[in-house]
C-alpha positions as CSV (number, residue, x, y, z in Angstrom):
1,X,-31.7,67.8,106.4
2,X,-34.5,70.3,106.6
3,X,-36.0,72.3,103.7
4,X,-37.3,75.6,104.9
5,X,-39.8,78.1,103.2
6,X,-41.1,81.5,104.4
7,X,-44.7,82.5,103.3
8,X,-47.5,84.5,104.0
9,X,-51.1,83.0,104.7
10,X,-53.5,83.8,102.0
11,X,-56.6,82.2,103.4
12,X,-57.8,79.6,106.0
13,X,-59.1,76.4,104.4
14,X,-61.4,73.9,106.1
15,X,-59.6,72.2,108.9
16,X,-60.4,69.7,111.8
17,X,-60.1,69.5,115.5
18,X,-56.8,70.8,116.7
19,X,-55.5,71.5,113.1
20,X,-55.8,74.7,111.0
21,X,-55.2,74.1,107.2
22,X,-53.9,77.2,105.4
23,X,-53.2,78.4,101.9
24,X,-49.8,79.9,101.9
25,X,-48.0,82.0,99.3
26,X,-44.2,81.3,99.2
27,X,-41.5,82.4,96.7
28,X,-41.7,78.9,95.3
29,X,-45.3,79.1,94.8
30,X,-48.5,78.3,96.7
31,X,-48.7,75.3,99.2
32,X,-51.3,74.0,101.6
33,X,-49.9,74.0,105.1
34,X,-50.9,72.5,108.4
35,X,-50.7,74.4,111.7
36,X,-51.1,72.4,114.9
37,X,-52.9,74.8,117.2
38,X,-51.5,73.6,120.5
39,X,-47.9,73.6,119.1
40,X,-47.6,76.9,117.1
41,X,-50.9,78.7,117.7
42,X,-53.5,79.9,115.4
43,X,-52.3,81.8,112.2
44,X,-54.5,84.3,110.5
45,X,-54.6,85.6,106.8
46,X,-51.7,87.9,106.3
47,X,-49.4,86.3,108.8
48,X,-45.9,85.4,108.1
49,X,-45.1,81.8,108.7
50,X,-42.0,79.5,108.7
51,X,-42.5,76.3,107.0
52,X,-41.0,72.9,106.9
53,X,-41.6,71.6,103.4
54,X,-39.0,68.8,103.5
55,X,-41.3,65.9,102.8
56,X,-43.7,68.0,100.5
57,X,-40.9,68.7,97.9
58,X,-40.1,65.1,97.8
59,X,-43.6,63.9,97.4
60,X,-43.5,62.0,100.7
61,X,-45.7,61.2,103.8
62,X,-47.4,64.5,104.6
63,X,-50.5,64.1,102.4
64,X,-49.5,67.1,100.3
65,X,-49.0,69.6,103.1
66,X,-46.3,71.7,104.4
67,X,-46.0,72.0,108.1
68,X,-46.0,75.5,110.0
69,X,-43.0,75.5,112.3
70,X,-43.4,79.1,113.7
71,X,-45.8,81.9,113.7
72,X,-42.9,84.4,114.0
73,X,-44.5,87.9,114.2
74,X,-47.6,87.3,116.4
75,X,-46.5,86.0,120.0
76,X,-49.9,87.0,121.1
77,X,-51.3,84.0,119.2
78,X,-48.8,81.5,120.5
79,X,-50.2,78.7,122.7
80,X,-50.0,79.6,126.3
81,X,-49.1,76.9,129.0
82,X,-48.5,77.7,132.7
83,X,-45.0,76.6,133.9
84,X,-46.9,75.1,136.9
85,X,-49.0,72.8,134.5
86,X,-48.8,69.1,135.7
87,X,-46.8,66.5,133.6
88,X,-43.2,66.0,132.8
89,X,-43.4,63.6,129.8
90,X,-41.6,65.2,127.0
91,X,-42.5,64.1,123.5
92,X,-40.8,64.6,120.1
93,X,-37.6,64.8,122.5
94,X,-34.8,67.0,121.6
95,X,-36.5,68.2,118.6
96,X,-37.3,72.1,118.1
97,X,-40.8,71.4,118.6
98,X,-40.7,68.9,121.7
99,X,-43.7,69.2,123.7
100,X,-44.5,68.4,127.3
101,X,-47.5,66.4,128.4
102,X,-49.2,64.6,131.5
103,X,-48.6,61.0,131.3
104,X,-51.5,58.7,132.3
105,X,-49.1,57.2,135.0
106,X,-47.3,60.4,135.9
107,X,-46.6,61.0,139.5
108,X,-48.6,64.1,139.2
109,X,-51.7,62.6,137.7
110,X,-54.7,61.0,139.2
111,X,-53.9,57.5,138.0
112,X,-50.4,57.1,139.2
113,X,-51.3,55.0,142.2
114,X,-53.6,52.7,140.1
115,X,-50.9,52.1,137.6
116,X,-47.7,52.2,139.6
117,X,-47.8,48.3,140.4
118,X,-50.1,47.3,137.5
119,X,-48.7,44.4,135.7
120,X,-51.7,42.6,133.8
121,X,-54.2,43.5,131.3
122,X,-56.2,40.2,132.3
123,X,-56.8,38.5,129.0
124,X,-58.1,41.6,127.4
125,X,-58.0,41.0,123.5
126,X,-55.3,43.1,121.6
127,X,-55.3,43.6,117.9
128,X,-52.1,45.0,116.3
129,X,-52.0,46.3,112.7
130,X,-49.3,47.5,110.4
131,X,-51.2,50.4,109.0
132,X,-53.4,53.3,110.7
133,X,-55.8,52.6,107.8
134,X,-56.8,49.3,109.4
135,X,-58.2,50.8,112.6
136,X,-61.8,51.7,111.4
137,X,-62.2,48.4,109.6
138,X,-61.1,46.5,112.7
139,X,-63.6,48.4,114.9
140,X,-66.4,47.9,112.2
141,X,-65.8,44.1,112.4
142,X,-65.9,44.2,116.2
143,X,-68.9,46.2,116.4
144,X,-71.0,44.3,113.8
145,X,-72.3,42.0,116.7
146,X,-71.4,44.0,119.6
147,X,-71.9,47.7,119.0
148,X,-71.7,48.8,122.4
149,X,-68.3,47.4,123.2
150,X,-65.6,49.8,124.6
151,X,-62.6,50.2,122.1
152,X,-59.4,51.9,123.0
153,X,-56.9,52.8,120.4
154,X,-53.1,52.9,121.1
155,X,-51.3,55.1,118.6
156,X,-47.4,54.2,118.3
157,X,-44.9,56.4,116.9
158,X,-44.0,54.8,113.6
159,X,-46.0,57.2,111.5
160,X,-47.4,60.7,112.4
161,X,-46.5,61.8,115.9
162,X,-49.4,64.2,116.5
163,X,-52.7,62.4,116.9
164,X,-54.3,65.5,115.6
165,X,-53.1,64.6,112.1
166,X,-55.7,61.8,112.0
167,X,-59.1,62.8,110.8
168,X,-59.9,59.2,111.2
169,X,-59.5,59.4,115.1
170,X,-61.8,62.5,114.8
171,X,-64.6,60.7,113.0
172,X,-64.4,57.5,115.1
173,X,-64.6,59.6,118.4
174,X,-67.6,61.8,117.2
175,X,-69.3,58.6,116.1
176,X,-69.0,57.1,119.6
177,X,-66.8,54.3,118.2
178,X,-63.8,54.8,120.3
179,X,-63.8,55.1,124.1
180,X,-60.3,56.7,124.2
181,X,-57.0,57.1,122.2
182,X,-53.7,56.7,124.0
183,X,-50.6,58.0,122.4
184,X,-47.2,56.3,123.4
185,X,-43.6,56.5,122.6
186,X,-43.0,59.9,121.0
187,X,-46.4,60.2,119.6
188,X,-48.6,62.7,121.5
189,X,-52.1,64.4,121.5
190,X,-54.2,61.3,122.5
191,X,-57.0,61.4,125.1
192,X,-54.2,59.7,127.5
193,X,-50.5,59.8,127.0
194,X,-48.1,56.9,127.9
195,X,-44.4,56.2,127.7
196,X,-44.5,52.7,126.2
197,X,-46.9,50.3,124.5
198,X,-47.0,48.4,127.6
199,X,-48.0,51.4,129.9
200,X,-50.6,52.3,127.3
201,X,-52.0,48.7,127.2
202,X,-52.2,48.9,131.1
203,X,-54.0,52.3,131.0
204,X,-56.5,51.0,128.3
205,X,-57.5,48.1,130.8
206,X,-57.4,49.9,134.2
207,X,-58.3,53.5,133.2
208,X,-60.4,53.4,130.2
209,X,-61.9,49.9,131.1
210,X,-61.8,48.9,127.3
211,X,-63.3,45.5,126.1
212,X,-60.8,45.6,123.1
213,X,-57.6,47.5,122.3
214,X,-56.3,48.2,118.7
215,X,-52.7,49.2,118.4
216,X,-51.3,50.8,115.1
217,X,-48.9,53.4,114.2
218,X,-50.3,56.8,113.2
219,X,-51.0,57.8,109.8
220,X,-48.2,57.3,107.4
221,X,-45.4,54.6,107.7
222,X,-41.9,54.1,106.5
223,X,-40.7,51.4,104.5
224,X,-37.4,50.8,102.3
225,X,-38.6,47.7,100.3
226,X,-36.3,45.5,102.5
227,X,-37.2,42.6,104.8
228,X,-36.7,44.5,108.2
229,X,-36.6,48.3,107.2
230,X,-40.2,49.3,107.8
231,X,-41.9,50.9,110.7
232,X,-44.7,48.3,110.9
233,X,-42.3,45.8,112.8
234,X,-44.0,47.6,115.6
235,X,-47.0,45.4,115.2
236,X,-45.1,42.3,116.3
237,X,-43.6,44.4,119.2
238,X,-47.1,45.4,120.5
239,X,-48.2,41.9,120.5
240,X,-45.2,40.8,122.4
241,X,-46.1,43.6,124.9
242,X,-49.7,42.2,125.1
243,X,-48.6,38.7,125.6
244,X,-46.2,39.7,128.5
245,X,-49.0,41.6,130.1
246,X,-51.4,38.5,130.1
247,X,-53.5,39.7,127.1
248,X,-54.8,37.9,124.1
249,X,-52.6,38.9,121.0
250,X,-54.3,39.0,117.7
251,X,-52.5,39.9,114.4
252,X,-54.4,41.8,111.8
253,X,-53.1,40.7,108.5
254,X,-51.9,43.4,106.0
255,X,-53.5,42.1,102.7
256,X,-53.9,43.8,99.4
257,X,-55.7,42.8,96.0
258,X,-54.6,46.0,94.3
259,X,-51.1,47.1,95.7
260,X,-48.8,47.4,92.4
261,X,-45.9,46.2,94.6
262,X,-45.7,42.4,94.6
263,X,-44.3,42.2,98.0
264,X,-47.7,43.6,99.2
265,X,-50.1,41.5,97.0
266,X,-52.1,38.9,98.8
267,X,-50.3,38.7,102.4
268,X,-47.9,41.6,102.7
269,X,-44.3,40.7,103.6
270,X,-44.7,43.2,106.6
271,X,-47.2,40.6,108.4
272,X,-44.8,37.9,107.5
273,X,-41.8,39.6,109.2
274,X,-43.8,41.3,112.0
275,X,-45.6,38.3,113.2
276,X,-43.4,35.4,111.9
277,X,-40.0,36.8,113.1
278,X,-40.4,39.9,115.5
279,X,-43.3,38.3,117.5
280,X,-41.9,35.9,120.0
281,X,-45.1,34.7,121.8
282,X,-48.2,32.9,120.9
283,X,-50.8,34.9,118.9
284,X,-53.8,34.3,116.7
285,X,-54.0,35.3,113.0
286,X,-57.7,35.8,111.9
287,X,-57.7,34.7,108.3
288,X,-60.5,36.1,106.2
289,X,-62.5,33.4,104.4
290,X,-65.8,33.3,102.4
291,X,-67.2,34.8,99.3
292,X,-68.0,38.3,98.6
293,X,-69.3,38.2,95.0
294,X,-66.0,40.2,93.8
295,X,-63.9,37.9,91.7
296,X,-60.5,39.4,92.5
297,X,-61.3,39.9,96.2
298,X,-62.3,36.3,96.6
299,X,-59.3,35.0,94.7
300,X,-57.1,37.3,97.0
301,X,-58.7,35.7,100.1
302,X,-57.9,32.3,98.8
303,X,-54.3,33.3,98.1
304,X,-54.0,34.7,101.7
305,X,-55.2,31.6,103.2
306,X,-52.4,29.7,101.4
307,X,-49.7,32.3,102.3
308,X,-50.8,32.1,106.0
309,X,-50.5,28.4,105.9
310,X,-47.1,28.8,104.6
311,X,-46.2,31.3,107.3
312,X,-47.5,29.1,110.0
313,X,-45.4,26.2,109.0
314,X,-42.2,28.1,109.8
315,X,-43.8,30.0,112.9
316,X,-45.3,27.4,115.3
317,X,-46.1,30.3,117.7
318,X,-48.9,31.5,115.3
319,X,-52.5,30.0,115.2
320,X,-54.5,30.7,112.3
321,X,-58.2,31.2,112.8
322,X,-60.6,31.2,109.8
323,X,-63.0,34.0,110.1
324,X,-66.1,34.1,107.7
325,X,-66.3,37.7,106.2
326,X,-69.9,37.3,105.2
327,X,-71.7,40.5,105.5
328,X,-68.6,42.5,106.5
329,X,-68.4,44.2,103.2
330,X,-71.9,45.7,103.8
331,X,-70.8,46.7,107.2
332,X,-67.7,48.4,105.9
333,X,-69.8,50.7,103.6
334,X,-71.7,52.1,106.3
335,X,-68.9,53.2,108.7
336,X,-68.4,56.8,110.0
337,X,-65.3,57.6,108.3
338,X,-63.9,57.1,104.7
339,X,-61.9,53.9,104.2
340,X,-58.7,54.6,102.5
341,X,-55.3,52.6,102.5
342,X,-52.3,53.7,100.4
343,X,-54.6,56.0,98.6
344,X,-57.1,53.2,97.7
345,X,-60.7,52.9,99.0
346,X,-62.9,50.1,99.8
347,X,-64.1,49.6,96.3
348,X,-60.4,49.6,94.9
349,X,-58.9,47.3,97.7
350,X,-61.8,45.5,99.5
351,X,-59.5,42.5,100.6
352,X,-57.4,45.0,102.8
353,X,-60.4,46.2,104.8
354,X,-62.0,42.7,105.0
355,X,-58.7,41.2,106.6
356,X,-58.8,44.0,109.2
357,X,-62.6,43.6,109.7
358,X,-62.0,39.8,110.2
359,X,-59.5,40.5,113.0
360,X,-61.9,42.8,114.7
361,X,-64.8,40.3,114.6
362,X,-62.8,37.6,115.9
363,X,-61.6,39.8,118.8
364,X,-65.1,40.8,119.7
365,X,-66.0,37.1,120.0
366,X,-63.4,36.8,122.7
367,X,-64.8,39.5,124.8
368,X,-67.0,38.4,127.9
């Protein structure tokens, strides 16, 4: 079910690469709206726009934005693509806004021959995470001792489908922290496009020549409060792909010291299910240890260690590895993008980001 609104653009607000942010007046009142420039074109003040307000009106998942579906009266502003443009991968398939992209292993692309028979990522470390918010913390941990390493990000389709929605990606790219982003499944808009996590990992190794890959869904995630009904199960599936392709699977733990929901306090039940049940191959779980001088954070890390021991007792394919987080809190304070998870920053939920940074620190130590 979709809730539609028609409105008029009052003004352009500060946006970011690939995204225009609009103040739109509708009959139901003013809203902020996102327009993806390569999908609907570039609205201007005074333009009539058709909006999807489904999630906005329910208070869900789009960061307080409506989404522009069409710029009805100005076809001259629609994005123009030649029918002869290369590529035949259709993403967001069979939706009204399906888009066509050139896949990294597309027969029309320059890398097809390289990837046609590729079957191994040759022990490249692959860190999987439940939430997009873990990405900058993982990279910060990896870069603390190896600032020049090449990191690729594989964005799955459990959250946002357009990579342009993530301001984190823009900031990491501008800071030189990311060698490339690769969107797979129904997600699109990365530096490279892939059909599956498997082909994305192969592209990260053979095309990007990454030292390390981080796999996580785009911003936003879906959960129902049940054991199996959450989009983060893809973290376990990503590590299965890494193992099948000869990589080194590493599970970044979802941790919280401040989440009001008991199932996410300490070690989240998402990590327990994704790594303990969905993951079917051997993987390493970096466990943050040490002291930070923050009472709640330190007690949470102790709790996580105990919870991981309980998890591993029932999941012999998992190997816990203690990672000292000394100095990582200071490193996280100096990153190029704002850290935020479920609306909480570094000061509110330090344990969350320290667990992710510990995974990055361990992964970097495995790189030659």
